[in-house]
C-alpha positions in Angstrom: 20.3 -25.2 -22.8 18.3 -22.0 -23.4 19.4 -20.4 -20.2 23.1 -21.3 -20.9 22.9 -19.8 -24.4 21.2 -16.6 -23.0 23.8 -16.3 -20.3 26.7 -16.7 -22.8 25.2 -14.0 -25.0 24.7 -11.8 -21.9 28.3 -12.1 -20.9 29.4 -11.0 -24.3 27.1 -8.0 -24.3 28.1 -7.2 -20.7 31.8 -7.1 -21.8 31.0 -4.6 -24.5 28.9 -2.5 -22.2 31.5 -2.5 -19.4 34.3 -1.7 -21.9 32.3 1.3 -22.9 31.9 2.4 -19.3 35.7 2.2 -18.8 36.0 5.6 -20.5 33.8 7.2 -17.9 36.6 7.3 -15.3 37.2 5.6 -12.0 34.2 7.3 -10.3 31.2 7.4 -12.7 28.4 9.7 -11.8 26.3 7.6 -9.4 23.1 9.2 -10.4 23.2 9.7 -14.1 25.7 7.4 -15.9 25.2 3.7 -14.8 28.0 2.2 -12.7 29.6 -0.9 -14.0 27.6 -3.0 -11.6 24.3 -1.4 -12.6 25.0 -1.9 -16.3 25.7 -5.6 -15.7 22.6 -6.0 -13.6 20.5 -4.3 -16.3 21.8 -6.7 -19.0 21.0 -9.7 -16.8 17.6 -8.2 -16.2 17.0 -7.9 -19.9 18.1 -11.5 -20.5 15.7 -12.7 -17.8 12.9 -10.6 -19.1 13.0 -12.5 -22.4 13.1 -15.9 -20.6 9.6 -15.5 -19.2 7.8 -14.7 -16.0 9.2 -17.5 -13.8 12.8 -16.7 -14.7 12.2 -13.0 -14.3 10.6 -13.6 -10.9 13.7 -15.4 -9.7 15.8 -12.4 -10.6 13.3 -9.8 -9.2 12.6 -11.5 -6.0 15.9 -10.2 -4.5 15.7 -6.8 -6.3 15.3 -4.0 -3.7 11.6 -2.9 -3.8 11.7 -0.2 -1.2 8.2 0.6 0.0 4.7 -0.9 -0.4 2.5 2.1 0.3 -1.0 0.7 -0.4 -1.6 -2.3 1.8 -4.8 -3.2 3.7 -3.7 -5.3 6.6 -6.7 -7.6 6.7 -6.5 -8.0 2.9 -2.8 -8.8 3.0 -3.2 -11.9 5.1 -3.6 -15.2 3.4 -6.7 -17.3 4.0 -4.8 -20.1 5.6 -3.9 -17.8 8.5 -7.5 -16.7 9.0 -8.6 -20.3 9.3 -5.9 -21.1 11.8 -6.8 -18.0 13.8 -10.5 -18.9 13.8 -9.6 -22.3 15.3 -7.5 -20.5 17.9 -10.4 -18.2 18.8 -12.8 -21.2 19.2 -15.0 -20.0 16.3 -17.3 -22.0 14.0 -17.3 -22.2 10.2 -20.6 -21.7 8.5 -20.6 -24.4 5.9 -23.3 -22.6 3.9 -22.0 -19.0 3.8 -18.3 -20.1 4.2 -17.7 -17.5 6.9 -16.7 -17.5 10.6 -19.3 -17.4 13.3 -19.5 -17.4 17.1 -20.2 -20.7 18.9 -22.0 -22.9 19.8 -21.1 -24.9 16.7 -23.9 -27.3 15.6 -25.8 -28.1 12.4 -24.3 -26.1 9.5 -21.8 -24.5 12.0 -18.8 -26.7 12.5 -15.8 -26.0 14.8 -12.9 -24.3 13.0 -10.7 -26.7 15.0 -11.9 -29.3 12.4 -9.2 -27.8 10.1 -6.3 -28.5 12.5 -4.2 -31.6 12.8 -4.9 -34.5 10.4 -8.0 -34.1 8.3 -9.9 -36.5 6.1 -10.7 -36.0 2.4 -14.1 -34.5 3.0 -12.7 -32.0 5.4 -10.0 -31.2 2.9 -12.6 -30.4 0.2 -14.4 -28.0 2.6 -11.0 -26.5 3.6 -10.4 -25.8 -0.1 -13.8 -24.2 -0.5 -13.1 -22.0 2.5 -9.8 -20.8 1.1 -11.5 -20.0 -2.2 -14.2 -18.1 -0.3 -11.6 -16.1 1.6 -9.7 -15.1 -1.5 -10.1 -15.0 -5.3 -8.3 -18.3 -5.7 -10.0 -20.5 -8.3 -12.6 -17.8 -8.9 -14.8 -18.0 -12.0 -17.3 -15.2 -12.7 -21.0 -15.9 -13.2 -23.7 -13.5 -14.5 -24.8 -12.9 -10.9 -21.4 -12.8 -9.1 -18.3 -10.9 -10.4 -14.8 -10.9 -9.0 -15.6 -7.4 -7.7 -18.3 -9.0 -5.6 -16.1 -11.9 -4.5 -13.2 -9.7 -3.5 -15.2 -7.4 -1.2 -17.3 -10.2 0.2 -14.2 -11.7 1.8 -14.0 -9.0 4.5 -17.6 -9.7 5.7 -16.7 -13.3 6.2 -14.0 -12.3 8.7 -16.2 -10.3 11.2 -16.2 -12.9 14.0 -12.3 -13.1 14.2 -10.6 -11.6 17.2 -7.8 -9.1 17.1 -4.7 -10.7 15.6 -3.1 -7.6 14.3 0.4 -8.3 15.7 0.4 -11.8 14.1 -0.9 -10.4 10.8 1.7 -7.6 10.7 4.4 -10.2 11.3 3.1 -12.3 8.4 3.2 -9.3 6.0 6.6 -8.1 7.3 8.1 -11.6 6.9 6.8 -11.7 3.3 8.2 -8.2 2.7 11.6 -9.1 4.1 11.8 -12.2 1.9 11.4 -9.9 -1.2 13.9 -7.3 -0.1 11.3 -4.7 0.9 12.2 -2.3 3.7 9.1 -0.3 4.4 5.3 -0.8 4.7 2.4 1.5 5.3 -0.5 -0.7 6.5 -4.1 0.5 6.4 -5.9 -0.4 9.6 -9.3 0.6 11.2 -8.9 0.7 15.0 -11.9 0.8 17.4 -14.3 3.7 16.9 -17.5 2.7 18.6 -17.5 5.6 21.0 -17.1 8.1 18.2 -20.0 6.5 16.3 -22.2 6.6 19.4 -21.8 10.3 20.1 -22.1 11.1 16.4 -25.4 9.3 16.2 -26.6 11.1 19.4 -25.8 14.5 17.9 -27.2 13.7 14.4 -26.3 15.2 11.1 -27.6 18.6 10.0 -28.1 18.3 6.2 -27.2 21.9 5.9 -23.6 21.0 6.8 -23.2 19.7 3.3 -24.0 23.1 2.0 -22.6 25.6 4.5 -19.2 24.0 4.7 -16.5 25.0 7.2 -18.6 26.8 9.7 -21.1 23.9 10.1 -18.2 21.4 10.1 -16.5 23.4 12.9 -19.7 23.3 15.0 -20.1 19.6 14.5 -16.4 19.0 15.3 -16.7 20.9 18.5 -19.8 19.1 19.5 -18.0 15.8 19.1 -15.0 16.9 21.1 -17.2 18.3 23.8 -18.8 14.9 24.2 -15.5 13.1 24.6 -14.4 12.0 21.2 -10.8 12.3 22.3 -11.4 9.6 24.9 -10.8 7.0 22.2 -7.5 8.4 21.0 -5.3 6.8 23.6 -6.8 3.3 23.0 -6.4 3.7 19.2 -2.8 4.8 19.4 -2.2 1.7 21.5 -3.7 -0.5 18.9 -0.8 0.1 16.5 1.8 0.2 19.2 0.6 -3.2 20.6 0.6 -4.7 17.1 4.2 -3.5 16.6 5.3 -4.8 20.0 3.8 -8.2 19.4 5.2 -8.6 15.9 8.7 -7.6 17.0 8.4 -10.0 19.9 7.5 -12.8 17.5 10.4 -11.8 15.3 12.9 -11.8 18.2 13.9 -8.3 17.3 16.9 -6.9 19.3 18.2 -10.4 20.0 20.8 -12.7 18.3 17.9 -14.6 16.8 16.3 -11.5 15.2 14.3 -12.4 12.0 14.9 -10.6 8.8 11.5 -9.0 9.2 12.9 -6.8 12.0 14.6 -4.8 9.3 11.2 -3.9 7.8 9.9 -0.6 9.0 6.1 -0.4 9.5 3.8 2.7 9.8 0.0 2.8 9.9 -2.6 4.6 7.9 -6.0 5.2 9.5 -8.8 3.7 7.5 -12.1 5.6 7.5 -15.1 3.5 6.3 -16.7 5.6 3.6 -20.0 3.8 3.3 -21.3 5.0 6.7 -23.7 7.9 7.4 -22.3 11.4 7.1 -22.1 12.0 10.8 -20.3 8.7 11.3 -17.9 9.4 8.5 -17.2 12.8 10.0 -16.7 11.4 13.5 -14.5 8.6 12.4 -12.4 10.9 10.2 -12.0 13.4 13.1 -11.0 10.5 15.4 -8.4 9.5 12.8 -7.0 13.0 12.4 -6.9 13.4 16.2 -5.1 10.0 16.6 -2.5 10.7 13.9 -1.9 14.2 15.1 -1.4 13.0 18.7 1.1 10.4 17.5 3.0 13.1 15.6 3.0 15.5 18.6 4.4 12.8 20.8 7.2 12.0 18.3 5.6 8.6 17.9 5.6 7.9 14.2 3.3 4.8 14.4 0.3 6.5 12.8 1.2 8.7 9.8 -1.9 9.3 7.7 -5.5 9.0 6.7 -7.4 7.1 3.9 -11.0 6.4 3.0 -11.8 2.8 2.1 -14.4 0.4 1.0 -15.9 0.2 -2.5 -15.9 3.5 -4.2 -19.0 2.4 -6.2 -21.1 1.7 -3.1 -24.3 3.7 -3.0 -23.4 5.9 0.0 -19.8 6.4 -1.2 -21.0 7.7 -4.6 -23.8 9.8 -3.1 -21.6 11.4 -0.4 -18.3 11.6 -2.3 -18.1 15.4 -2.6 -19.2 15.8 1.0 -16.6 13.4 2.2 -13.8 15.2 0.3 -14.9 18.5 1.8 -14.9 16.9 5.3 -11.3 15.6 4.8 -10.2 19.0 3.4 -11.7 20.9 6.3 -10.1 18.6 8.9 -6.8 18.8 7.1 -7.0 22.6 7.6 -7.2 22.0 11.3 -4.5 19.2 11.4 -2.2 20.2 8.5 0.6 17.9 9.5 -1.5 14.7 9.0 -0.7 13.0 5.7 -3.5 12.1 3.3 -3.7 9.3 0.7 -7.1 8.6 -0.8 -8.7 5.8 -2.8 -10.0 7.7 -5.8 -10.9 6.6 -9.4 -11.2 2.9 -8.5 -14.1 2.9 -11.1 -14.8 1.9 -14.7 -17.5 2.7 -17.2 -20.5 0.6 -16.6 -19.7 0.1 -12.9 -21.2 3.5 -12.2 -23.0 6.0 -14.5 -20.8 8.2 -16.7 -21.2 11.2 -14.5 -19.7 9.2 -11.6 -16.4 9.0 -13.4 -15.8 12.7 -14.0 -14.5 14.2 -10.8 -13.3 11.8 -8.1 -9.6 12.1 -8.6 -9.7 15.9 -9.0 -11.8 16.4 -5.9 -9.5 14.1 -3.8 -6.7 16.4 -4.8 -8.3 19.8 -4.9 -10.9 19.5 -2.1 -9.3 16.9 0.2 -5.6 17.8 -0.2 -4.6 14.2 -1.1 -0.8 13.8 -1.4 -1.2 10.3 -3.0 -4.0 8.7 -5.0 -4.8 5.0 -4.6 -5.7 3.3 -7.9 -6.7 6.3 -10.1 -7.9 4.0 -12.8 -10.6 6.2 -14.3 -8.3 9.3 -14.8 -9.0 9.6 -18.5 -12.7 9.8 -17.9 -12.3 12.8 -15.6 -13.3 16.3 -16.9 -10.3 17.9 -18.5 -8.2 14.8 -18.0 -5.1 16.2 -19.6 -5.1 19.2 -17.4 -5.6 17.0 -14.4 -2.5 14.9 -15.3 -0.5 18.1 -15.7 -1.7 19.2 -12.2 -0.7 15.9 -10.7 2.7 16.0 -12.3 3.4 19.6 -11.3 2.2 19.0 -7.7 3.9 15.6 -7.5 0.8 13.8 -6.6 1.8 10.1 -6.6 -0.5 7.3 -7.8 -0.4 3.9 -6.0 -0.6 1.4 -8.9 -2.3 -1.9 -8.1 -2.2 -3.9 -11.3 -3.6 -7.3 -10.2 -6.2 -5.7 -8.0 -7.4 -3.5 -10.9 -7.7 -6.4 -13.2 -9.5 -8.6 -10.7 -11.9 -6.0 -9.4 -12.4 -3.7 -12.4 -11.3 -5.9 -15.3 -8.7 -3.3 -16.3 -5.3 -4.5 -17.5 -2.8 -4.1 -20.3 -3.4 -1.1 -22.6 -6.6 -0.3 -20.8 -4.8 0.5 -17.6 -3.6 4.2 -17.2 -0.2 3.2 -15.8 1.6 4.1 -19.0 -0.5 7.3 -19.3 0.6 8.4 -15.9 4.3 7.7 -16.7 4.1 9.5 -20.1 2.6 12.5 -18.3 5.4 12.5 -15.7 3.0 11.8 -12.8 4.9 9.9 -10.1 3.8 6.3 -9.8 4.8 3.3 -7.6 3.7 -0.3 -7.5 1.8 -1.7 -4.6 -0.2 -4.8 -3.7 -3.5 -3.5 -2.3 -4.7 -6.9 -0.8 -2.1 -9.4 -1.6 -3.7 -12.2 0.6 -7.0 -11.9 -1.1 -5.4 -11.6 -4.6 -2.9 -14.5 -3.8 0.0 -12.4 -5.0 3.0 -10.5 -3.5 4.9 -7.4 -4.5 7.4 -9.3 -6.7 4.5 -10.6 -8.7 3.5 -6.9 -9.4 7.0 -6.0 -10.5 7.1 -9.0 -12.9 3.7 -8.1 -14.3 4.6 -4.5 -14.8 7.9 -5.4 -16.4 6.4 -7.8 -18.9 3.2 -6.0 -19.7 4.8 -2.6 -20.2 8.3 -3.5 -21.3 10.0 -1.6 -18.5 13.7 -1.3 -18.3 15.9 -2.0 -15.3 16.2 1.8 -14.8 12.4 2.1 -15.0 12.0 -0.4 -12.1 14.5 1.6 -10.0 12.6 4.8 -10.7 9.4 3.1 -9.5 11.1 2.0 -6.3 12.7 5.4 -5.6 9.4 7.1 -6.2 7.7 4.9 -3.6 10.4 5.8 -1.0 10.2 9.5 -2.0 6.5 9.6 -1.3 6.5 7.5 1.9 4.9 9.3 4.9 8.2 9.3 6.8 9.2 12.4 8.7 12.1 14.6 7.5 13.5 15.9 4.3 14.2 13.6 1.4 17.6 12.6 0.1 17.1 14.1 -3.4 17.6 17.7 -4.3 14.4 18.0 -6.3 11.0 16.2 -5.9 11.0 13.0 -8.0 14.3 14.0 -9.5 16.7 11.1 -8.9 19.7 12.6 -10.5 21.1 14.9 -7.7 21.3 14.5 -4.0 20.7 17.3 -1.5 23.7 19.6 -0.9 24.7 17.8 2.4 25.3 14.5 0.4 26.0 15.9 -3.0 28.7 14.1 -4.9 28.8 11.1 -2.6 28.3 7.5 -3.5 24.7 7.1 -2.2 24.2 4.2 0.1 28.0 4.1 0.8 29.4 2.9 4.0 31.3 6.0 4.9 29.2 9.2 4.2 30.9 12.5 5.1 30.3 14.1 8.4 27.8 16.6 7.0 25.9 13.9 5.1 25.8 11.7 8.2 24.4 14.5 10.3 21.7 15.1 7.7 20.8 11.4 7.6 20.5 11.2 11.4 18.0 14.1 11.3 15.7 12.6 8.7 14.0 9.2 8.8 13.0 9.6 5.1 16.5 10.4 3.9 17.9 7.6 6.0 15.4 5.2 4.4 16.3 6.4 1.0 20.0 6.0 1.7 19.3 2.4 2.8 17.5 1.8 -0.4 20.6 3.0 -2.4 22.8 0.7 -0.2 20.5 -2.2 -1.1 20.7 -1.3 -4.8 24.5 -1.3 -4.6 24.5 -4.6 -2.8 22.1 -6.2 -5.3 24.0 -5.0 -8.3 27.4 -5.9 -6.8 26.4 -9.6 -6.9 26.7 -9.5 -10.7 
């Protein structure tokens, strides 16, 4: 009864709104004034918003979400998949630590195959505990164990698993397709043992932290002279093989092609920031070399660099400035490689006050970051308002991870800087971070943002457009101005964006730009979604 009443009111309001739009002419401005379909969709959104999260989710599940730009592949996979893979690999489950281990399986180590086929009640209880250990499901904090600890402990429990990247990419892409997403940038760490070995052989000169570019240049050359590039081909193949496997699983290019075939995937090289300085340098150099080689070969599989693992770790805090200088130096050598950095994933109390004062700024000013992941502590930075102005003027986008930030940092609602960034005109987009560990998906994040911050339908569209605007796809964007979604580039100006029959000039422009083509597809999806109403 409540839904029927709401819908009746909605139809009346829609009639008024659409009547008002009638005076806008037969071809309303597709960028500024809402089309009739958009106005109707916005009214239905508002009605669903007031019906509660479940009703809103049903509406937003099919809403075009564009890109998810902050996704750790291993963290995006659900625990049930890990357990199935462990059984396939012939691994054991340590019933004490609730982690995977190499065989033989005896004593506290039981075969992971125990969790296949029919299982008894006791095995079911252990299965439930294992899922809880491999995620934050059912988590309750204790004085000695926080959700921050639980979250990051998950990845150590997975060490014995073999490479299942193709299967995992398929899982994430299938989930994305089911939510009307079209693009993913997945963070992955490919093999780097050879780079680590030669870095350890050379050793780190502490003066490198002080002398800067000249010392960095010497160390880089030493690594290259000892064969660091030998690993590049294998690491490029890591992503290509994952893509090939997932597309085979999805039957892409056949009549049985799965919807996930329509999800474009690119890869971000993850550098482990809690290693020694020489290892961080070597791994970062290998990442830059791999991404640059992919770009030179017109192979867009690898598109950028990021530094990962807890920002509050001892080494990550101690070496933060040094690491930003390393990234900045290497970017000067490989300027075409894109950079997104975890920065500001901190809160007061997690680290000393002085640890909150400079991470985001240094990521931008020393390391040339184009995007910032999390950025939670921005208002604790020195000259925070000036930093926000700089981010807005330079169009530095922030990857917003609401559920992750609440779980790991305890930051949510009015304590989260999401509305601060928006008020300062800093570009922001929603992302999932580790949806498998958090037991969420991107639709969940849109529902949460809408309800917690009272976002309008147009606000949601702006978030989605911003994500596609800042994707690390090659080519010029569709919009005339950065983050200005009111006017298309001259080649497509005045056209119905996402239309089926763009002009010859616009078609030629789209063929020459992967980014613009993806943005055009997003607009087509908006038109299709809104046309349903």
